[in-house]
N, C-alpha and C positions, 0 to 999 in steps of 0.2 A: 751463656756461652758454654759450649761443650768441649770436651777434650778429644772427641772423635770427629765430630762435624760441628758446624756452627751452633746447632740446636741440641745436639745429643752427646751424652756422656757414655763412655764404654760400659759403665756399670748398669745403665738402663737395659743393655742387651744381655746381661749376665744371667746364668741359671740361678733361680731363686733358692735352690736347696744347697748348692755347693759353691756358687760363684764362678763356675766355669765360663770362660768368655773366649769365643773363637769368632767373633763377629767379622764377617767378610767386609773389606773396605768397599766393595762394589755394592753390597746390600746397604751399608750405611750411607753411601752416596745417593742411592735411589730413594731411601726414606727421607733424606734431607731435601731432595728435589720435590717430593710430595709435600713435605712440610712447607716449603717455600711457595709452592703452587697454591695451596689452600689457605695459607696465611693464618692458620690456627694451630695451637699446640697438638702434637701427636703423642699418644701414650703407647709405649712399647709394652704390650700385654705379655708377650712371650717372645724371647729372642733365642739365644743359645740355650740348649737343654743338654744335660748329661743323660746317659742312657736310663738311669733310674728315674729321673723326673719325667722323661719322655714316656716311659712306660706308665707312670702314675697318672699322667694326663690323657692317656689313650692315644698317644702318637704312634704312627706307624714305625716299624723297626728301622727303616731307612730314611726317616724324616730329615728334611733339609735343615731343621733346627739343630740337629746333632753336630753338623759341621759349621754352623754359624751362617748359613745361606738363606735363612727364612726368619721373618718376624711377623707376628700377629700384632696389628695396630688398630687403635681406635682414635677418633678425633671428634671433639665436641661439635655438635651440629651436623654430623655426617652419619648416615646409616651405613651399614656394611655395603649395601648396594651402591650408594652414592660414592663412597670412598673407592670402591672397586672400579667405578667408571673413571674416576680421576687417575687411578693407577694404570688403567688400560689405555688412556688417552695419550 
């Protein structure tokens, strides 16, 4: 059980270098919907990023990660393309 949604904790969305966390409730809701749809654990690879970390990973200066509106995710058994199809459905 998570403290943000049923399956996710706020910490999973935090910037790895400084702990900044601005995760959007709308984003968290949609990631939870995806998790429920595919019925396998999702790993939040990158959630909120501070400006320093965003620059280090090659993020664009106006990245949605800076405001907590984006998350890079993976799921066991799903390629990026397959997961993208679930997201678009």
